C-alpha positions as CSV (number, residue, x, y, z in Angstrom):
1,M,0.0,0.0,0.0
2,Y,1.5,3.3,-1.1
3,E,1.5,6.4,1.1
4,K,-0.9,9.1,0.0
5,A,0.7,12.0,-2.0
6,V,-1.4,15.0,-3.0
7,L,-0.1,17.9,-5.0
8,H,-2.0,21.2,-4.9
9,L,-1.3,23.8,-7.6
10,D,-2.6,27.4,-7.6
11,L,-2.0,30.0,-10.3
12,D,-0.8,33.1,-8.5
13,C,-2.9,36.3,-9.0
14,F,-4.3,34.5,-12.0
15,F,-6.4,37.2,-13.6
16,V,-3.7,39.8,-13.1
17,E,-1.1,37.6,-14.6
18,C,-3.3,36.9,-17.6
19,E,-3.6,40.6,-18.1
20,R,0.1,41.0,-17.9
21,L,0.7,38.4,-20.6
22,H,-1.0,40.8,-23.0
23,N,0.2,44.1,-21.5
24,S,3.7,44.1,-20.2
25,A,3.3,47.7,-18.9
26,L,1.3,46.3,-16.0
27,K,4.3,44.3,-14.7
28,G,5.6,45.5,-11.3
29,K,2.6,47.9,-10.8
30,P,-0.4,47.7,-8.5
31,V,-3.2,46.1,-10.6
32,I,-6.8,45.4,-9.6
33,V,-9.1,43.2,-11.8
34,G,-12.8,43.8,-11.2
35,G,-15.8,45.8,-11.9
36,N,-15.2,49.4,-13.1
37,S,-17.9,50.8,-10.9
38,R,-16.9,51.9,-7.4
39,R,-19.8,49.8,-6.2
40,G,-18.2,46.7,-7.8
41,V,-15.8,44.2,-6.2
42,V,-12.2,43.1,-6.6
43,A,-11.8,39.9,-8.5
44,S,-8.1,39.8,-8.2
45,A,-5.2,42.0,-7.0
46,S,-1.5,41.9,-7.7
47,Y,1.0,41.5,-4.9
48,E,1.9,45.1,-5.3
49,A,-1.7,46.1,-4.6
50,R,-2.0,43.5,-1.8
51,K,0.8,45.3,0.1
52,F,-1.8,48.1,0.7
53,G,-4.4,45.7,2.0
54,V,-6.3,45.1,-1.2
55,R,-8.0,41.6,-1.2
56,S,-10.3,39.6,-3.5
57,A,-14.0,40.2,-2.9
58,M,-13.3,43.6,-1.3
59,P,-15.6,46.5,-2.4
60,M,-13.8,48.4,-5.2
61,Q,-14.3,51.7,-3.4
62,V,-12.4,50.4,-0.3
63,A,-9.7,49.0,-2.5
64,L,-9.1,52.3,-4.2
65,Q,-9.0,54.1,-0.9
66,R,-6.3,51.8,0.2
67,C,-4.4,51.9,-3.0
68,P,-5.4,55.0,-5.0
69,D,-2.6,54.5,-7.6
70,A,-3.8,51.1,-8.6
71,I,-4.6,50.4,-12.2
72,V,-8.1,48.9,-12.5
73,V,-8.7,46.4,-15.3
74,K,-12.3,45.3,-16.0
75,G,-11.2,41.8,-16.9
76,D,-11.9,39.3,-19.7
77,F,-13.2,36.0,-18.4
78,E,-13.2,34.4,-21.8
79,E,-9.4,35.0,-21.9
80,Y,-9.0,33.7,-18.4
81,A,-11.0,30.5,-19.3
82,K,-8.7,30.0,-22.3
83,Q,-5.5,30.4,-20.2
84,S,-7.0,28.0,-17.6
85,G,-7.7,25.5,-20.4
86,I,-4.0,25.6,-21.5
87,V,-2.9,24.7,-17.9
88,T,-5.6,22.1,-17.6
89,D,-4.5,20.4,-20.8
90,I,-0.9,20.2,-19.6
91,I,-2.0,18.7,-16.3
92,E,-4.4,16.3,-18.0
93,E,-1.6,15.0,-20.2
94,A,0.8,14.4,-17.4
95,A,-1.2,13.6,-14.2
96,P,-2.6,10.1,-13.5
97,L,-5.6,11.6,-11.6
98,F,-6.5,15.3,-10.9
99,E,-9.3,17.5,-9.7
100,K,-9.9,21.0,-11.0
101,A,-11.2,22.8,-7.9
102,S,-11.7,26.1,-9.7
103,I,-10.5,28.0,-12.7
104,D,-7.0,28.5,-11.2
105,E,-6.7,25.7,-8.6
106,F,-5.9,21.9,-9.0
107,Y,-5.4,18.8,-6.9
108,L,-3.3,16.0,-8.3
109,D,-3.1,12.5,-6.8
110,L,0.5,11.2,-7.1
111,T,0.0,8.2,-4.9
112,G,2.2,5.3,-6.0
113,M,4.4,7.5,-8.2
114,D,7.4,7.0,-6.0
115,K,7.6,3.5,-7.4
116,Y,8.7,5.0,-10.7
117,V,9.9,8.5,-10.1
118,G,10.1,10.7,-6.9
119,C,6.9,12.6,-6.3
120,A,8.8,15.7,-5.4
121,L,10.9,15.6,-8.5
122,W,7.8,15.0,-10.7
123,A,5.9,17.9,-9.0
124,K,8.9,20.2,-9.5
125,E,9.2,19.3,-13.2
126,L,5.5,19.6,-13.9
127,R,5.4,23.1,-12.2
128,E,8.3,24.3,-14.3
129,R,6.7,23.0,-17.5
130,I,3.4,24.8,-16.8
131,I,5.3,28.0,-16.1
132,R,7.3,27.6,-19.2
133,E,4.5,26.8,-21.6
134,S,1.8,29.1,-20.1
135,G,3.9,32.1,-19.0
136,L,1.9,32.2,-15.7
137,N,3.3,32.1,-12.2
138,L,2.4,28.9,-10.2
139,S,2.7,27.9,-6.6
140,G,2.3,24.4,-5.2
141,G,2.3,22.2,-2.1
142,L,3.0,18.5,-1.8
143,A,1.7,16.6,1.2
144,V,-0.3,13.5,2.3
145,N,-3.7,15.1,1.9
146,K,-5.7,18.0,0.3
147,T,-5.8,20.2,3.4
148,V,-2.1,20.2,4.2
149,S,-1.1,20.5,0.5
150,K,-3.4,23.5,0.1
151,I,-2.0,25.2,3.3
152,S,1.5,24.6,2.1
153,T,0.7,26.1,-1.3
154,G,-0.4,29.3,0.6
155,E,3.0,29.3,2.4
156,A,4.9,28.8,-0.9
157,K,3.4,31.9,-2.5
158,P,4.5,33.7,-4.5
159,N,5.7,31.4,-7.3
160,N,7.3,28.6,-5.3
161,L,6.8,25.0,-4.3
162,H,6.7,23.6,-0.7
163,L,7.1,20.0,0.2
164,V,5.8,18.7,3.6
165,A,7.6,15.6,4.8
166,S,5.4,12.7,5.8
167,G,4.8,12.6,9.5
168,N,5.6,16.3,9.9
169,E,2.1,17.6,8.9
170,K,0.9,18.7,12.3
171,N,4.2,20.4,13.2
172,Y,4.1,22.2,9.8
173,I,0.7,23.7,10.2
174,A,0.5,24.2,14.0
175,P,2.1,27.6,14.2
176,L,0.1,29.1,11.4
177,S,-3.0,31.3,11.8
178,I,-6.3,29.5,11.6
179,L,-7.1,31.8,8.7
180,K,-4.6,29.7,6.7
181,M,-6.8,26.7,7.0
182,P,-9.5,25.8,4.4
183,S,-13.1,26.2,5.6
184,I,-12.3,28.9,8.2
185,G,-14.4,31.9,7.2
186,K,-14.8,35.3,8.8
187,D,-17.6,34.2,11.1
188,T,-15.8,31.1,12.3
189,Y,-12.5,33.0,12.7
190,E,-14.1,35.7,14.9
191,R,-15.9,33.1,17.1
192,L,-12.7,31.2,17.6
193,T,-10.4,34.2,18.3
194,V,-12.8,35.5,20.9
195,R,-12.1,32.2,22.7
196,G,-8.4,32.7,22.3
197,V,-7.9,30.2,19.5
198,R,-5.7,31.9,16.9
199,T,-3.3,29.2,15.6
200,I,-4.0,25.9,14.0
201,G,-2.0,24.2,16.8
202,T,-4.3,25.6,19.5
203,L,-7.3,24.6,17.5
204,S,-6.1,21.0,17.3
205,Q,-6.0,20.8,21.1
206,V,-9.6,22.0,21.6
207,S,-12.1,19.2,22.5
208,P,-13.9,18.0,19.3
209,N,-17.1,17.7,21.4
210,L,-16.9,21.3,22.3
211,L,-16.3,22.4,18.7
212,E,-19.3,20.2,17.6
213,R,-21.5,21.9,20.2
214,Q,-20.4,25.3,19.0
215,F,-20.3,24.7,15.2
216,G,-22.2,21.5,14.5
217,K,-20.7,19.1,12.0
218,H,-18.4,21.9,10.8
219,G,-16.8,21.9,14.2
220,I,-15.7,18.2,13.7
221,D,-14.4,19.1,10.2
222,I,-12.2,21.9,11.4
223,W,-10.9,19.9,14.3
224,R,-9.9,17.1,11.9
225,K,-8.2,19.5,9.5
226,A,-6.4,21.2,12.4
227,N,-5.0,17.8,13.3
228,A,-3.9,17.3,9.6
229,I,-6.6,14.6,9.1
230,D,-8.3,14.7,5.7
231,D,-9.4,11.6,3.9
232,S,-11.4,13.5,1.2
233,P,-10.7,12.0,-2.2
234,I,-9.5,13.6,-5.4
235,V,-12.6,14.0,-7.5
236,P,-11.7,13.2,-11.2
237,Y,-12.0,16.1,-13.5
238,R,-14.8,16.0,-16.0
239,D,-15.7,19.0,-18.0
240,Q,-19.4,19.3,-17.8
241,K,-20.7,21.0,-20.9
242,S,-24.2,21.9,-19.9
243,M,-27.1,21.7,-17.4
244,S,-30.8,22.0,-18.1
245,T,-34.3,21.6,-16.7
246,Q,-37.8,21.7,-18.0
247,R,-41.4,21.7,-16.8
248,T,-44.4,20.0,-18.5
249,F,-47.7,21.5,-17.3
250,Q,-50.6,19.2,-16.3
251,E,-52.8,21.6,-18.3
252,D,-51.7,23.6,-21.3
253,T,-51.6,27.3,-20.4
254,I,-51.5,30.8,-21.9
255,D,-50.9,32.5,-18.5
256,I,-47.8,34.6,-19.2
257,R,-47.2,35.3,-15.5
258,L,-47.3,31.5,-14.7
259,L,-44.9,30.7,-17.5
260,K,-42.4,33.4,-16.5
261,D,-42.6,32.4,-12.9
262,Q,-41.7,28.9,-13.8
263,L,-38.8,30.1,-15.9
264,T,-37.6,32.2,-13.0
265,Q,-37.7,29.3,-10.6
266,M,-35.8,27.1,-13.1
267,V,-33.1,29.7,-13.5
268,T,-32.8,30.2,-9.7
269,D,-32.3,26.5,-9.2
270,L,-29.8,26.1,-12.0
271,A,-27.8,29.1,-11.0
272,F,-27.6,27.8,-7.4
273,D,-26.2,24.5,-8.8
274,L,-23.7,26.5,-10.8
275,R,-22.4,28.3,-7.8
276,K,-22.2,25.1,-5.7
277,K,-20.1,23.5,-8.5
278,Q,-18.1,26.7,-8.9
279,E,-19.1,27.0,-12.5
280,L,-20.2,29.9,-14.8
281,T,-22.2,29.8,-18.0
282,S,-21.9,31.9,-21.1
283,C,-24.7,30.5,-23.2
284,I,-28.4,30.1,-22.4
285,T,-31.2,28.4,-24.3
286,V,-34.9,28.7,-23.7
287,K,-37.4,26.0,-25.1
288,V,-41.1,26.4,-25.6
289,R,-43.4,23.5,-26.7
290,Y,-47.0,24.4,-27.7
291,N,-50.1,22.3,-27.3
292,D,-49.7,21.1,-30.9
293,F,-46.3,19.7,-29.9
294,K,-44.4,22.1,-32.1
295,T,-41.2,23.1,-30.2
296,F,-39.1,26.2,-30.6
297,T,-35.8,27.3,-29.0
298,A,-33.9,30.6,-28.8
299,Q,-30.3,30.9,-27.7
300,K,-28.1,33.8,-26.5
301,R,-24.4,34.2,-25.8
302,I,-23.8,36.2,-22.6
303,P,-20.9,37.3,-20.4
304,F,-19.8,34.5,-18.0
305,T,-22.0,34.6,-14.9
306,A,-23.9,32.6,-12.3
307,N,-26.0,35.5,-11.1
308,D,-29.8,34.8,-10.8
309,K,-30.7,38.4,-11.6
310,S,-28.8,38.6,-14.8
311,L,-29.8,35.1,-16.0
312,I,-33.5,35.7,-15.2
313,G,-33.4,38.8,-17.3
314,Y,-31.8,37.1,-20.3
315,V,-34.2,34.1,-20.1
316,H,-37.3,36.3,-20.0
317,Q,-36.0,38.2,-23.0
318,L,-35.6,34.9,-24.9
319,F,-39.1,33.8,-23.9
320,D,-40.7,37.1,-25.1
321,K,-38.9,36.5,-28.4
322,L,-40.3,32.9,-28.6
323,Y,-43.8,33.4,-27.4
324,Q,-45.3,34.9,-30.5
325,R,-48.0,32.4,-31.4
326,R,-50.3,33.3,-28.4
327,I,-51.5,29.7,-28.1
328,S,-51.4,27.4,-25.2
329,V,-48.0,26.2,-23.9
330,R,-47.3,22.6,-22.9
331,L,-43.7,22.8,-21.8
332,V,-41.0,25.3,-21.0
333,G,-37.3,24.6,-20.5
334,V,-34.0,26.3,-19.8
335,R,-30.4,25.2,-20.6
336,F,-27.1,26.6,-19.5
337,S,-24.1,25.6,-21.7
338,E,-20.5,26.5,-22.4
339,L,-19.7,26.1,-18.7
340,V,-16.4,26.9,-17.2
341,H,-14.9,26.5,-13.7
342,G,-14.8,29.7,-11.7
343,N,-15.5,30.9,-8.2
344,Y,-18.6,33.1,-8.6
345,Q,-18.0,35.2,-5.5
346,I,-14.8,36.7,-6.9
347,L,-15.7,36.8,-10.6
348,L,-18.4,39.4,-10.5
349,F,-16.9,42.0,-12.8
350,E,-20.3,43.8,-13.2
351,D,-22.2,43.0,-10.0
352,T,-22.2,45.2,-6.9
353,Q,-21.4,44.3,-3.3
354,E,-25.1,44.3,-2.6
355,D,-25.6,41.6,-5.3
356,I,-22.9,39.4,-3.8
357,S,-24.2,39.8,-0.3
358,L,-27.8,38.9,-1.3
359,L,-26.7,35.8,-3.2
360,N,-24.4,34.6,-0.4
361,A,-27.1,35.0,2.1
362,M,-29.7,33.1,0.0
363,D,-27.2,30.4,-0.8
364,K,-26.3,30.0,2.9
365,I,-30.0,29.5,3.7
366,R,-30.5,27.0,0.8
367,N,-27.4,25.0,1.9
368,R,-28.7,24.7,5.4
369,F,-32.4,24.2,4.9
370,G,-32.8,23.0,1.3
371,T,-33.3,24.7,-2.0
372,G,-37.0,25.4,-1.3
373,A,-36.3,27.3,1.9
374,I,-36.1,30.6,0.1
375,M,-37.5,31.8,-3.2
376,R,-37.8,34.9,-5.2
377,A,-41.2,36.7,-4.5
378,S,-42.1,36.5,-8.2
379,T,-42.3,32.7,-8.0
380,L,-44.8,32.6,-5.2
381,G,-47.9,33.3,-7.3
382,K,-50.3,36.1,-7.4
C-alpha cells in the first residue's frame, strides 16, 4: 500500500497575470481586476496592490481608498478561461488523476508514483513545465492530503513549491494562523479568536465535542483539519458541458405570469447549482413547446455569470422572443451551456457588493435548509 501523496497547484494572481501576458506595462505595478464601478468588487489583485491591504471580494471603493494609484482592469473572463484551459491540458496530459477545484486551482493524486519517479521531482518538473508553456506564475504544495497541501501552497506563495515531509504535517501547520486553514471563514474566525484560538495548533487541542456543540458538523471538520486529518478523495476532473431543466404542465396554459414564474424558478435552481459547483455559464437556451407539440428554441451568448438576476433577465427576453403564437404552452425549459470553472464570489466584474451579499445570504439558507427554503417573491404566485 503506497502512502498518499497529493499535489496542490494554484495559479498566482491568475487574472492579473493573464492581463500582464498581453500588457507588459502592467508588470511591477499595483493592478486590480474587477468591476469598473466603485460599487463593484475586486476579483483579483496583484501582490503590489496587496501590500496596501487590497484583497479579493473587497468592495472596489475600499480597495481604491487603500491603493489610490492602482490600475483597474475590467477583466476578460473568456481569456481567463482560455488560459486556464491551457494549464488544464498540460496537467491532464501528465497527471494520473487530478481534480480541477476552480479556474486556477488543482489537486493531483500522485500516490504510488514514488515506485517510478520521486513525487517531489515529478511535481517540480511539472510546475516548471506549466510556467514555461503558459507564461503564468504557479505555486504548489505536496503533502499527504488535500488540506495540508493547500495550506503549504499558501505558504509557498508567490511562485514557489513547498514539500511537507510525511509525519511532519501537524508540526508544519501548527504555528500558522487559523485563517490559513481551508473552511475557516470570517464568522468562524471571529468566534474562535474570541475564545483565544488563533493558531491551528491551538485549535487542534480543543475538544472536538466542544467544537461540535459550537459549530455543529463543521466543528468536527475543522478539528480534523487542524490535526492534519483529511481523507477527502481527489474528484476526477470531468468537463461538464451543460445543465438543463424543463417543466411540463398538467394543463396547457396561456398564463404569461405563470410561464415566466416557472422560468424564474428554473433559473434560480440552475444558478444555485452553478455556484455550488463553482461554474459559470456563457450561453443560455430557452425552449417552448406548444399544445400542438411544435417546439421552438432561442439561444443567446452572454458574459460569464452565475447570477440569478442577470440570468433571469436574459431568459425572460428569450421567452418574449419565442412566445409569438399566443397559443397554449405545454412545456418550457432552460439550458445553460459552455460552462467553465470559476468561483462566482470573486468573478463578478459587473455586479455590486449588494448583489454578492444577497446571493451569499440566499445560498447560505439553501445550503442549510434546502433549495426550497427561500425563493424569489415573483415565483410565489399572485
